[in-house]
C-alpha positions as CSV (number, residue, x, y, z in Angstrom):
1,M,-96.7,-152.6,67.5
2,S,-100.1,-154.1,68.2
3,S,-101.6,-156.8,67.1
4,R,-105.4,-155.5,66.4
5,S,-106.4,-154.7,63.3
6,T,-106.4,-151.3,61.8
7,D,-110.5,-151.4,62.2
8,D,-110.2,-152.1,66.1
9,D,-107.7,-149.8,66.8
10,P,-108.5,-146.2,66.2
11,R,-106.3,-143.6,65.6
12,L,-106.6,-140.9,68.2
13,G,-107.5,-138.2,66.2
14,D,-110.6,-140.4,65.4
15,V,-111.5,-140.9,68.8
16,S,-112.3,-138.4,72.2
17,E,-110.1,-137.9,74.9
18,G,-112.6,-139.5,77.3
19,T,-111.9,-142.6,75.5
20,V,-107.7,-142.6,76.1
21,L,-107.9,-141.5,79.7
22,R,-110.4,-144.3,80.1
23,A,-107.8,-146.8,78.7
24,I,-104.5,-145.2,80.1
25,L,-106.7,-145.6,84.0
26,A,-108.2,-149.1,83.1
27,R,-104.2,-149.9,83.0
28,T,-103.1,-147.7,86.3
29,A,-102.8,-149.3,89.9
30,P,-103.8,-147.6,92.8
31,A,-100.7,-146.0,94.9
32,S,-100.3,-147.3,98.6
33,H,-100.1,-143.3,99.1
34,T,-103.1,-142.5,97.7
35,I,-106.0,-140.9,99.0
36,L,-107.6,-139.6,96.0
37,G,-106.1,-140.8,92.7
38,P,-106.8,-140.1,88.7
39,G,-110.2,-138.5,87.9
40,D,-110.9,-135.5,89.5
41,D,-108.7,-132.2,88.9
42,A,-105.6,-133.3,91.0
43,A,-104.7,-136.4,93.3
44,V,-104.1,-136.1,96.7
45,L,-101.1,-138.7,98.2
46,A,-100.3,-138.9,101.7
47,A,-97.2,-137.2,102.6
48,P,-96.0,-139.1,106.2
49,S,-93.0,-137.3,107.0
50,G,-94.5,-134.3,106.4
51,S,-91.9,-133.7,103.4
52,V,-92.4,-134.6,99.0
53,V,-89.5,-134.8,97.1
54,A,-90.6,-134.1,93.5
55,T,-89.0,-134.1,89.8
56,T,-89.7,-134.2,86.9
57,D,-88.4,-135.3,83.0
58,T,-89.2,-135.1,79.7
59,L,-88.6,-137.5,76.6
60,V,-89.0,-136.4,73.6
61,H,-88.5,-138.3,70.1
62,G,-85.5,-137.5,68.2
63,P,-83.3,-137.0,71.3
64,D,-84.4,-139.5,73.7
65,F,-85.7,-142.1,71.6
66,R,-86.7,-143.3,68.6
67,L,-89.9,-144.6,67.8
68,A,-88.2,-147.3,65.2
69,W,-86.8,-148.9,68.3
70,S,-89.0,-148.3,71.1
71,S,-92.5,-149.7,71.6
72,G,-95.3,-148.0,73.5
73,Y,-94.3,-150.8,76.6
74,D,-90.5,-149.5,76.1
75,L,-91.9,-146.1,76.5
76,G,-93.2,-146.4,79.7
77,W,-91.4,-148.3,81.5
78,K,-88.3,-146.0,80.8
79,S,-90.0,-142.4,81.3
80,A,-91.6,-144.2,85.2
81,A,-87.6,-145.8,85.6
82,V,-86.0,-142.9,85.0
83,N,-87.9,-140.3,87.0
84,L,-88.2,-143.0,90.1
85,A,-84.1,-142.7,89.8
86,D,-84.4,-139.1,90.9
87,V,-86.6,-140.1,93.5
88,A,-84.4,-142.7,94.5
89,A,-81.3,-140.5,94.5
90,M,-82.7,-138.1,97.9
91,G,-83.2,-141.3,99.8
92,A,-86.7,-141.0,99.1
93,R,-88.9,-143.7,98.7
94,P,-91.5,-142.8,95.1
95,T,-95.3,-142.5,95.8
96,G,-96.9,-141.2,91.9
97,L,-96.1,-140.5,88.8
98,L,-97.6,-137.6,86.8
99,V,-97.9,-138.4,83.5
100,A,-98.1,-135.3,80.4
101,L,-98.6,-137.0,77.2
102,A,-98.4,-134.8,73.8
103,V,-99.0,-137.0,71.1
104,P,-99.8,-137.1,67.0
105,R,-103.5,-137.6,66.0
106,D,-102.5,-140.7,63.4
107,M,-100.7,-142.6,66.7
108,R,-102.8,-145.5,67.3
109,L,-104.5,-146.2,71.0
110,S,-103.7,-149.6,71.0
111,F,-100.1,-147.5,71.7
112,I,-101.5,-145.6,74.4
113,E,-102.2,-148.8,75.7
114,Q,-98.9,-150.2,75.7
115,L,-97.4,-147.0,77.2
116,A,-99.6,-147.3,80.1
117,D,-99.1,-150.6,80.6
118,G,-95.1,-150.4,80.8
119,F,-95.3,-147.8,83.5
120,R,-97.1,-149.8,85.5
121,A,-95.0,-152.5,84.9
122,A,-91.8,-150.5,85.5
123,C,-93.6,-149.3,88.9
124,E,-94.7,-152.9,90.0
125,A,-91.1,-153.7,88.9
126,L,-89.3,-151.3,90.8
127,A,-91.2,-149.2,93.3
128,P,-93.8,-151.5,94.4
129,G,-96.5,-149.0,95.5
130,C,-95.9,-146.3,93.1
131,S,-98.0,-145.8,90.3
132,V,-99.7,-143.2,87.5
133,V,-102.1,-141.0,90.5
134,G,-102.7,-137.9,87.5
135,G,-101.4,-136.1,84.4
136,D,-102.1,-134.8,81.4
137,L,-103.1,-135.0,77.1
138,T,-103.1,-133.1,74.7
139,V,-101.9,-133.4,70.5
140,S,-98.3,-133.0,69.2
141,D,-96.9,-133.6,65.8
142,V,-94.2,-134.7,67.8
143,L,-94.1,-137.8,71.2
144,T,-93.8,-135.9,74.1
145,I,-93.9,-138.0,77.5
146,A,-93.0,-135.4,81.0
147,V,-93.5,-136.8,83.9
148,T,-93.5,-135.3,87.2
149,A,-92.3,-138.4,89.8
150,L,-92.9,-137.5,93.9
151,G,-91.4,-139.2,96.8
152,D,-91.8,-139.6,101.0
153,L,-88.3,-139.0,102.9
154,E,-90.0,-141.4,105.9
155,G,-88.6,-139.0,108.4
156,R,-85.2,-138.9,107.0
157,E,-83.4,-135.8,105.6
158,A,-83.4,-135.6,101.8
159,V,-79.6,-136.4,100.6
160,T,-78.4,-134.4,98.3
161,R,-75.3,-133.6,96.0
162,A,-73.5,-131.4,98.3
163,G,-72.6,-133.6,101.3
164,A,-69.9,-135.4,100.2
165,R,-66.5,-134.8,102.1
166,P,-62.8,-135.5,101.9
167,G,-62.0,-139.3,103.1
168,D,-65.2,-140.4,102.2
169,V,-65.5,-143.4,100.4
170,V,-67.4,-143.0,96.7
171,A,-69.6,-146.2,95.7
172,V,-72.2,-147.2,93.1
173,A,-75.5,-149.2,93.0
174,G,-76.5,-150.3,89.2
175,E,-74.6,-150.7,85.4
176,L,-72.0,-148.6,84.9
177,G,-71.9,-147.8,80.6
178,L,-74.2,-150.6,79.6
179,A,-77.3,-148.6,78.5
180,A,-74.2,-147.0,76.7
181,H,-73.2,-150.0,74.5
182,G,-76.9,-150.6,73.8
183,L,-77.1,-147.4,72.4
184,A,-74.0,-147.8,70.1
185,V,-76.0,-151.1,69.0
186,L,-78.6,-149.4,68.4
187,F,-77.0,-146.3,65.7
188,G,-74.3,-149.3,64.5
189,R,-77.5,-151.7,63.4
190,F,-80.6,-150.8,63.0
191,R,-81.9,-146.8,62.5
192,D,-85.2,-144.7,62.0
193,G,-86.5,-142.5,59.2
194,E,-87.1,-143.2,55.7
195,T,-85.8,-146.7,55.7
196,P,-86.2,-147.8,59.2
197,V,-84.4,-150.7,59.9
198,P,-86.3,-152.1,63.6
199,V,-84.7,-153.9,66.7
200,D,-84.3,-157.9,65.5
201,A,-83.6,-159.3,68.8
202,Q,-82.6,-162.4,67.1
203,R,-79.7,-160.6,65.3
204,L,-78.4,-159.7,68.6
205,A,-75.5,-161.8,70.5
206,D,-76.2,-162.3,74.2
207,G,-74.3,-159.3,74.7
208,E,-75.6,-156.9,72.6
209,S,-79.6,-158.1,74.0
210,A,-78.6,-157.3,78.1
211,A,-77.1,-153.6,76.4
212,V,-80.0,-152.9,74.0
213,S,-82.4,-153.7,76.8
214,A,-80.6,-151.4,79.4
215,Q,-81.2,-148.9,77.0
216,L,-84.6,-149.4,76.4
217,R,-85.9,-150.3,79.3
218,P,-83.6,-150.0,82.1
219,A,-83.5,-151.3,85.6
220,P,-82.2,-148.4,88.3
221,P,-81.9,-150.0,91.6
222,I,-84.9,-147.9,92.7
223,G,-84.7,-149.4,96.5
224,L,-81.3,-149.0,97.4
225,G,-82.0,-145.2,97.8
226,P,-83.8,-145.4,100.5
227,V,-81.3,-147.9,101.8
228,A,-78.0,-145.9,101.2
229,A,-79.6,-142.7,103.0
230,I,-80.1,-145.2,106.0
231,A,-76.6,-146.3,106.0
232,G,-75.6,-142.4,106.5
233,A,-74.5,-141.9,102.6
234,T,-73.3,-138.2,102.6
235,A,-74.4,-136.9,99.0
236,M,-76.3,-139.2,96.5
237,M,-77.4,-139.0,93.0
238,D,-78.5,-140.6,90.2
239,I,-76.0,-141.3,86.8
240,S,-78.2,-140.1,83.8
241,D,-75.6,-138.7,81.6
242,G,-72.5,-140.3,82.3
243,L,-70.4,-140.9,85.8
244,A,-67.7,-138.5,84.4
245,L,-69.8,-135.8,83.8
246,D,-72.6,-136.3,86.7
247,A,-69.4,-136.8,89.4
248,G,-68.2,-133.3,88.1
249,R,-71.8,-132.1,89.2
250,M,-71.5,-133.9,92.4
251,A,-67.9,-132.1,93.3
252,T,-68.6,-128.9,92.4
253,A,-71.7,-129.2,94.3
254,S,-69.7,-130.6,97.2
255,A,-66.6,-128.3,96.6
256,V,-64.3,-131.6,96.3
257,T,-63.0,-133.9,94.4
258,I,-64.0,-137.3,93.2
259,D,-61.1,-139.6,92.5
260,L,-62.7,-142.6,90.4
261,T,-60.4,-145.8,90.3
262,R,-59.8,-147.1,87.1
263,T,-60.0,-151.0,87.4
264,A,-63.4,-150.4,89.2
265,L,-65.4,-149.3,86.6
266,G,-65.4,-153.0,84.5
267,A,-64.4,-153.8,81.8
268,D,-64.9,-150.7,79.5
269,P,-63.3,-148.1,81.3
270,E,-64.1,-145.4,79.3
271,R,-67.8,-146.4,78.1
272,A,-68.4,-146.4,81.9
273,L,-66.8,-142.6,82.0
274,A,-68.7,-141.1,79.6
275,G,-72.1,-143.6,78.8
276,G,-75.2,-142.3,80.1
277,E,-78.5,-143.6,80.7
278,D,-78.1,-146.2,83.4
279,H,-79.4,-144.6,86.2
280,A,-76.8,-145.6,88.1
281,L,-77.1,-144.5,91.9
282,L,-74.0,-142.3,92.5
283,A,-73.1,-141.9,96.6
284,T,-70.5,-141.6,98.9
285,F,-70.3,-142.6,102.6
286,P,-67.7,-141.5,105.3
287,S,-66.5,-145.6,105.3
288,E,-65.7,-148.0,103.8
289,S,-68.5,-150.0,105.4
290,L,-70.9,-149.9,102.2
291,P,-74.6,-151.1,102.4
292,P,-75.8,-154.2,100.1
293,G,-75.8,-153.7,96.4
294,F,-72.8,-150.3,96.2
295,R,-69.8,-151.2,95.5
296,A,-66.4,-148.8,96.0
297,I,-65.4,-147.1,92.7
298,G,-63.4,-143.9,94.2
299,V,-62.2,-142.2,97.2
300,V,-63.2,-137.8,97.7
301,R,-60.1,-136.3,98.2
302,E,-59.5,-132.0,98.7
303,R,-60.7,-129.3,96.5
304,G,-58.6,-129.6,93.1
305,A,-57.8,-128.0,89.7
306,D,-60.1,-130.6,88.5
307,G,-63.5,-131.9,89.5
308,V,-62.9,-135.0,88.7
309,L,-59.9,-137.2,88.4
310,C,-59.8,-141.0,87.6
311,D,-56.1,-142.4,88.8
312,G,-55.3,-139.3,89.8
313,Q,-55.5,-137.7,86.2
314,P,-57.9,-135.2,85.1
315,A,-61.3,-137.5,83.6
316,G,-62.5,-135.2,81.4
317,A,-66.3,-134.1,80.9
318,A,-67.8,-136.4,78.6
319,G,-71.2,-137.5,78.5
320,W,-74.4,-136.6,77.3
321,D,-75.3,-132.6,77.4
322,P,-78.6,-132.1,75.2
323,Y,-77.5,-128.9,73.5
324,R,-74.0,-129.6,73.4
325,D,-75.0,-133.0,71.9
326,W,-78.4,-131.8,70.0
327,D,-76.7,-132.5,66.4
328,A,-75.3,-135.7,67.2
329,A,-78.7,-136.9,68.5
330,A,-80.4,-135.6,65.6
331,G,-78.4,-137.2,62.9
Protein backbone atom coordinates (compact mmCIF):
# COMPACT_ATOMS: atom_id res chain seq x y z
CA MET A 1 0.00 0.00 0.00
CA SER A 2 3.05 2.25 0.21
CA SER A 3 6.35 2.66 -1.63
CA ARG A 4 8.20 3.06 1.68
CA SER A 5 10.47 0.33 2.95
CA THR A 6 9.16 -1.41 6.04
CA ASP A 7 12.04 0.08 8.06
CA ASP A 8 10.76 3.58 7.28
CA ASP A 9 7.11 2.58 7.64
CA PRO A 10 6.57 1.44 11.23
CA ARG A 11 3.63 -0.57 12.46
CA LEU A 12 1.23 1.42 14.61
CA GLY A 13 1.97 -0.87 17.57
CA ASP A 14 5.61 0.34 17.46
CA VAL A 15 4.91 4.08 17.60
CA SER A 16 3.10 6.42 19.99
CA GLU A 17 -0.37 7.88 19.63
CA GLY A 18 1.28 11.28 19.26
CA THR A 19 3.22 10.08 16.23
CA VAL A 20 0.03 8.84 14.57
CA LEU A 21 -1.80 12.08 15.37
CA ARG A 22 1.01 14.21 13.95
CA ALA A 23 0.95 12.16 10.77
CA ILE A 24 -2.79 12.77 10.41
CA LEU A 25 -2.78 16.45 11.38
CA ALA A 26 0.03 17.18 8.91
CA ARG A 27 -2.45 16.22 6.20
CA THR A 28 -5.54 18.11 7.32
CA ALA A 29 -6.54 21.46 5.87
CA PRO A 30 -8.24 24.30 7.75
CA ALA A 31 -12.03 24.28 7.45
CA SER A 32 -13.62 27.60 6.57
CA HIS A 33 -15.94 27.52 9.61
CA THR A 34 -13.22 26.56 12.10
CA ILE A 35 -12.64 28.79 15.10
CA LEU A 36 -10.47 26.23 16.90
CA GLY A 37 -9.16 23.25 14.99
CA PRO A 38 -7.52 19.94 15.93
CA GLY A 39 -5.25 19.75 18.95
CA ASP A 40 -7.47 20.59 21.91
CA ASP A 41 -10.14 18.56 23.73
CA ALA A 42 -12.70 19.61 21.12
CA ALA A 43 -12.95 21.70 17.98
CA VAL A 44 -14.98 24.90 17.78
CA LEU A 45 -16.89 25.64 14.58
CA ALA A 46 -18.89 28.71 13.68
CA ALA A 47 -22.61 28.17 13.02
CA PRO A 48 -23.65 31.38 11.25
CA SER A 49 -27.25 30.26 10.76
CA GLY A 50 -27.65 29.22 14.39
CA SER A 51 -28.47 25.65 13.35
CA VAL A 52 -26.08 22.72 13.00
CA VAL A 53 -26.76 19.62 10.92
CA ALA A 54 -25.03 16.54 12.35
CA THR A 55 -24.79 12.97 11.07
CA THR A 56 -22.58 9.95 11.67
CA ASP A 57 -21.66 6.78 9.79
CA THR A 58 -19.41 3.84 10.57
CA LEU A 59 -17.45 1.72 8.09
CA VAL A 60 -16.23 -1.66 9.35
CA HIS A 61 -13.83 -3.99 7.59
CA GLY A 62 -15.86 -6.91 6.26
CA PRO A 63 -19.42 -5.74 5.69
CA ASP A 64 -18.51 -2.22 4.52
CA PHE A 65 -15.14 -2.55 2.78
CA ARG A 66 -12.38 -5.06 2.04
CA LEU A 67 -8.71 -4.15 2.43
CA ALA A 68 -7.87 -6.40 -0.53
CA TRP A 69 -9.78 -3.91 -2.70
CA SER A 70 -9.39 -0.55 -0.98
CA SER A 71 -6.27 1.50 -0.31
CA GLY A 72 -6.07 3.82 2.66
CA TYR A 73 -6.71 6.70 0.27
CA ASP A 74 -9.86 4.99 -1.06
CA LEU A 75 -11.18 4.48 2.46
CA GLY A 76 -10.49 8.06 3.52
CA TRP A 77 -12.28 9.34 0.42
CA LYS A 78 -15.26 7.03 0.80
CA SER A 79 -15.63 7.63 4.54
CA ALA A 80 -15.77 11.36 3.88
CA ALA A 81 -18.07 11.13 0.86
CA VAL A 82 -20.80 9.02 2.47
CA ASN A 83 -21.07 11.44 5.38
CA LEU A 84 -20.91 14.58 3.26
CA ALA A 85 -23.84 13.19 1.25
CA ASP A 86 -26.01 12.93 4.38
CA VAL A 87 -25.34 16.57 5.23
CA ALA A 88 -26.11 17.64 1.66
CA ALA A 89 -29.36 15.64 1.75
CA MET A 90 -30.63 18.00 4.47
CA GLY A 91 -29.95 20.98 2.23
CA ALA A 92 -26.90 21.98 4.28
CA ARG A 93 -23.33 22.83 3.39
CA PRO A 94 -20.73 20.58 5.10
CA THR A 95 -18.44 22.42 7.52
CA GLY A 96 -16.39 19.80 9.37
CA LEU A 97 -15.68 16.11 9.96
CA LEU A 98 -14.84 14.31 13.20
CA VAL A 99 -13.04 11.02 12.56
CA ALA A 100 -12.66 8.17 15.07
CA LEU A 101 -10.33 5.35 14.06
CA ALA A 102 -10.06 1.90 15.64
CA VAL A 103 -6.98 0.40 14.03
CA PRO A 104 -5.09 -2.92 14.33
CA ARG A 105 -1.62 -2.58 15.89
CA ASP A 106 0.11 -4.23 12.93
CA MET A 107 -1.18 -1.69 10.41
CA ARG A 108 1.51 0.51 8.86
CA LEU A 109 1.74 4.24 9.57
CA SER A 110 1.70 4.92 5.82
CA PHE A 111 -1.82 3.46 5.63
CA ILE A 112 -3.05 6.08 8.13
CA GLU A 113 -1.29 8.79 6.14
CA GLN A 114 -3.05 7.59 2.99
CA LEU A 115 -6.35 7.59 4.88
CA ALA A 116 -5.82 11.21 5.91
CA ASP A 117 -4.88 12.14 2.34
CA GLY A 118 -8.13 10.57 1.12
CA PHE A 119 -10.19 12.56 3.61
CA ARG A 120 -8.54 15.79 2.56
CA ALA A 121 -8.88 15.10 -1.17
CA ALA A 122 -12.57 14.18 -0.88
CA CYS A 123 -13.36 17.33 1.07
CA GLU A 124 -11.46 19.52 -1.39
CA ALA A 125 -13.20 17.92 -4.38
CA LEU A 126 -16.73 17.48 -3.03
CA ALA A 127 -17.17 20.08 -0.27
CA PRO A 128 -14.57 22.87 -0.48
CA GLY A 129 -14.10 24.57 2.87
CA CYS A 130 -14.88 21.42 4.84
CA SER A 131 -12.11 19.42 6.52
CA VAL A 132 -11.30 17.04 9.37
CA VAL A 133 -11.43 19.12 12.57
CA GLY A 134 -10.94 16.44 15.22
CA GLY A 135 -11.51 12.84 16.23
CA ASP A 136 -10.16 9.94 18.25
CA LEU A 137 -7.73 7.04 17.98
CA THR A 138 -7.87 3.60 19.53
CA VAL A 139 -6.81 0.03 18.75
CA SER A 140 -8.95 -2.85 17.57
CA ASP A 141 -8.59 -6.19 15.83
CA VAL A 142 -11.00 -4.91 13.17
CA LEU A 143 -10.33 -1.70 11.27
CA THR A 144 -13.26 0.64 11.94
CA ILE A 145 -13.76 4.20 10.69
CA ALA A 146 -16.47 6.26 12.37
CA VAL A 147 -17.15 9.74 11.00
CA THR A 148 -19.38 12.51 12.28
CA ALA A 149 -20.13 15.23 9.74
CA LEU A 150 -21.39 18.72 10.57
CA GLY A 151 -23.10 21.21 8.30
CA ASP A 152 -24.59 24.69 8.15
CA LEU A 153 -28.10 25.39 6.82
CA GLU A 154 -27.14 28.99 5.96
CA GLY A 155 -30.41 30.35 7.29
CA ARG A 156 -32.65 27.83 5.52
CA GLU A 157 -34.89 25.22 7.09
CA ALA A 158 -33.69 21.65 6.81
CA VAL A 159 -35.17 19.58 3.98
CA THR A 160 -36.37 16.33 5.53
CA ARG A 161 -37.77 13.06 4.19
CA ALA A 162 -41.23 13.97 5.41
CA GLY A 163 -42.25 16.78 3.07
CA ALA A 164 -43.19 15.02 -0.18
CA ARG A 165 -46.77 15.74 -1.30
CA PRO A 166 -49.04 14.20 -3.95
CA GLY A 167 -48.33 15.77 -7.31
CA ASP A 168 -44.66 16.49 -6.57
CA VAL A 169 -42.06 15.46 -9.13
CA VAL A 170 -39.59 12.82 -7.93
CA ALA A 171 -36.06 13.63 -9.09
CA VAL A 172 -32.52 12.44 -8.59
CA ALA A 173 -29.05 13.95 -8.88
CA GLY A 174 -26.16 11.54 -9.32
CA GLU A 175 -25.72 7.96 -10.45
CA LEU A 176 -28.11 5.04 -9.94
CA GLY A 177 -26.76 1.50 -9.82
CA LEU A 178 -23.18 2.28 -10.84
CA ALA A 179 -21.65 1.49 -7.44
CA ALA A 180 -23.64 -1.76 -7.29
CA HIS A 181 -22.18 -2.68 -10.69
CA GLY A 182 -18.73 -1.99 -9.26
CA LEU A 183 -19.40 -4.21 -6.27
CA ALA A 184 -20.52 -7.02 -8.55
CA VAL A 185 -17.27 -6.69 -10.51
CA LEU A 186 -15.24 -6.82 -7.30
CA PHE A 187 -17.00 -9.89 -5.96
CA GLY A 188 -16.98 -11.58 -9.35
CA ARG A 189 -13.40 -10.90 -10.43
CA PHE A 190 -11.39 -10.26 -7.26
CA ARG A 191 -11.45 -11.46 -3.67
CA ASP A 192 -9.88 -11.22 -0.23
CA GLY A 193 -9.40 -13.91 2.39
CA GLU A 194 -6.69 -16.55 2.55
CA THR A 195 -5.77 -16.26 -1.14
CA PRO A 196 -6.55 -12.64 -1.99
CA VAL A 197 -6.88 -11.41 -5.56
CA PRO A 198 -6.44 -7.62 -5.39
CA VAL A 199 -8.01 -5.21 -7.83
CA ASP A 200 -6.05 -5.00 -11.06
CA ALA A 201 -7.02 -1.93 -13.08
CA GLN A 202 -5.49 -3.48 -16.19
CA ARG A 203 -8.13 -6.22 -16.13
CA LEU A 204 -11.04 -3.79 -16.13
CA ALA A 205 -12.91 -2.59 -19.20
CA ASP A 206 -13.80 1.12 -19.35
CA GLY A 207 -17.31 0.60 -18.00
CA GLU A 208 -16.04 -1.68 -15.26
CA SER A 209 -13.36 0.80 -14.25
CA ALA A 210 -15.91 3.59 -13.80
CA ALA A 211 -18.17 1.27 -11.81
CA VAL A 212 -15.38 0.09 -9.49
CA SER A 213 -14.33 3.70 -8.97
CA ALA A 214 -17.91 4.62 -8.05
CA GLN A 215 -17.87 1.85 -5.42
CA LEU A 216 -14.45 2.58 -3.94
CA ARG A 217 -14.45 6.37 -4.31
CA PRO A 218 -18.03 7.62 -4.67
CA ALA A 219 -18.47 11.22 -5.80
CA PRO A 220 -21.97 12.28 -4.74
CA PRO A 221 -23.22 15.71 -5.87
CA ILE A 222 -22.71 17.41 -2.50
CA GLY A 223 -23.10 20.93 -3.83
CA LEU A 224 -26.56 20.15 -5.21
CA GLY A 225 -28.04 19.66 -1.73
CA PRO A 226 -28.19 23.39 -1.00
CA VAL A 227 -29.19 24.02 -4.63
CA ALA A 228 -32.21 21.75 -4.22
CA ALA A 229 -33.17 23.41 -0.94
CA ILE A 230 -33.00 26.87 -2.48
CA ALA A 231 -35.08 25.62 -5.45
CA GLY A 232 -37.88 24.54 -3.08
CA ALA A 233 -37.34 20.81 -2.64
CA THR A 234 -40.15 19.48 -0.44
CA ALA A 235 -38.28 16.33 0.63
CA MET A 236 -34.78 14.98 0.12
CA MET A 237 -32.50 12.14 1.19
CA ASP A 238 -29.27 10.39 0.29
CA ILE A 239 -29.65 7.09 -1.60
CA SER A 240 -27.25 4.85 0.30
CA ASP A 241 -29.13 1.54 0.46
CA GLY A 242 -30.81 1.42 -2.96
CA LEU A 243 -33.45 3.54 -4.69
CA ALA A 244 -36.42 1.27 -3.93
CA LEU A 245 -35.56 0.87 -0.25
CA ASP A 246 -34.72 4.53 0.34
CA ALA A 247 -37.68 5.83 -1.67
CA GLY A 248 -39.80 3.60 0.58
CA ARG A 249 -38.37 5.36 3.61
CA MET A 250 -39.24 8.74 2.12
CA ALA A 251 -42.73 7.51 1.24
CA THR A 252 -43.29 6.28 4.79
CA ALA A 253 -42.01 9.51 6.36
CA SER A 254 -44.19 11.60 4.02
CA ALA A 255 -47.26 9.28 4.15
CA VAL A 256 -47.37 9.09 0.34
CA THR A 257 -46.68 6.64 -2.48
CA ILE A 258 -43.74 7.24 -4.80
CA ASP A 259 -44.30 6.00 -8.35
CA LEU A 260 -41.06 5.65 -10.31
CA THR A 261 -40.76 5.53 -14.10
CA ARG A 262 -38.70 2.55 -15.26
CA THR A 263 -37.48 4.18 -18.46
CA ALA A 264 -36.04 7.05 -16.41
CA LEU A 265 -33.82 4.74 -14.34
CA GLY A 266 -31.13 4.16 -16.94
CA ALA A 267 -29.93 1.14 -18.87
CA ASP A 268 -30.33 -1.27 -15.95
CA PRO A 269 -33.51 -0.37 -14.01
CA GLU A 270 -33.28 -3.39 -11.71
CA ARG A 271 -29.78 -2.49 -10.60
CA ALA A 272 -30.87 1.14 -10.19
CA LEU A 273 -33.74 0.05 -7.95
CA ALA A 274 -31.78 -2.40 -5.82
CA GLY A 275 -28.20 -1.14 -5.91
CA GLY A 276 -26.85 0.94 -3.05
CA GLU A 277 -23.86 3.13 -2.24
CA ASP A 278 -24.17 5.61 -5.11
CA HIS A 279 -25.14 8.29 -2.56
CA ALA A 280 -27.19 10.14 -5.15
CA LEU A 281 -29.68 12.73 -3.89
CA LEU A 282 -33.35 11.77 -4.11
CA ALA A 283 -35.64 14.80 -3.92
CA THR A 284 -39.20 15.87 -4.61
CA PHE A 285 -40.18 19.22 -6.11
CA PRO A 286 -43.58 20.92 -6.43
CA SER A 287 -43.21 21.51 -10.17
CA GLU A 288 -41.51 20.06 -13.24
CA SER A 289 -39.07 22.98 -13.30
CA LEU A 290 -36.12 21.21 -11.72
CA PRO A 291 -32.83 22.80 -10.67
CA PRO A 292 -29.77 22.01 -12.82
CA GLY A 293 -28.28 18.62 -12.03
CA PHE A 294 -31.60 16.94 -11.18
CA ARG A 295 -33.62 14.73 -13.53
CA ALA A 296 -37.19 13.53 -13.15
CA ILE A 297 -37.69 9.82 -12.37
CA GLY A 298 -41.28 9.67 -11.11
CA VAL A 299 -44.18 11.31 -9.33
CA VAL A 300 -45.60 11.42 -5.81
CA ARG A 301 -49.12 10.00 -5.40
CA GLU A 302 -51.65 9.70 -2.60
CA ARG A 303 -50.73 6.96 -0.15
CA GLY A 304 -51.78 3.52 -1.35
CA ALA A 305 -51.18 -0.05 -0.33
CA ASP A 306 -47.54 0.13 -1.47
CA GLY A 307 -45.10 2.87 -0.62
CA VAL A 308 -43.05 2.53 -3.82
CA LEU A 309 -44.30 1.67 -7.29
CA CYS A 310 -42.51 1.35 -10.59
CA ASP A 311 -44.78 2.10 -13.55
CA GLY A 312 -47.72 1.61 -11.22
CA GLN A 313 -46.62 -1.84 -9.97
CA PRO A 314 -45.10 -2.64 -6.54
CA ALA A 315 -41.34 -2.08 -6.72
CA GLY A 316 -40.47 -4.33 -3.79
CA ALA A 317 -37.97 -3.52 -1.07
CA ALA A 318 -34.72 -4.69 -2.67
CA GLY A 319 -31.65 -2.91 -1.32
CA TRP A 320 -28.99 -3.12 1.35
CA ASP A 321 -30.00 -3.88 4.94
CA PRO A 322 -26.93 -4.52 7.14
CA TYR A 323 -28.84 -6.88 9.43
CA ARG A 324 -30.77 -8.77 6.76
CA ASP A 325 -27.77 -8.91 4.38
CA TRP A 326 -24.97 -9.51 6.89
CA ASP A 327 -24.41 -13.15 5.88
CA ALA A 328 -24.10 -12.23 2.22
CA ALA A 329 -21.58 -9.49 3.00
CA ALA A 330 -19.53 -11.73 5.24
CA GLY A 331 -19.42 -14.59 2.76
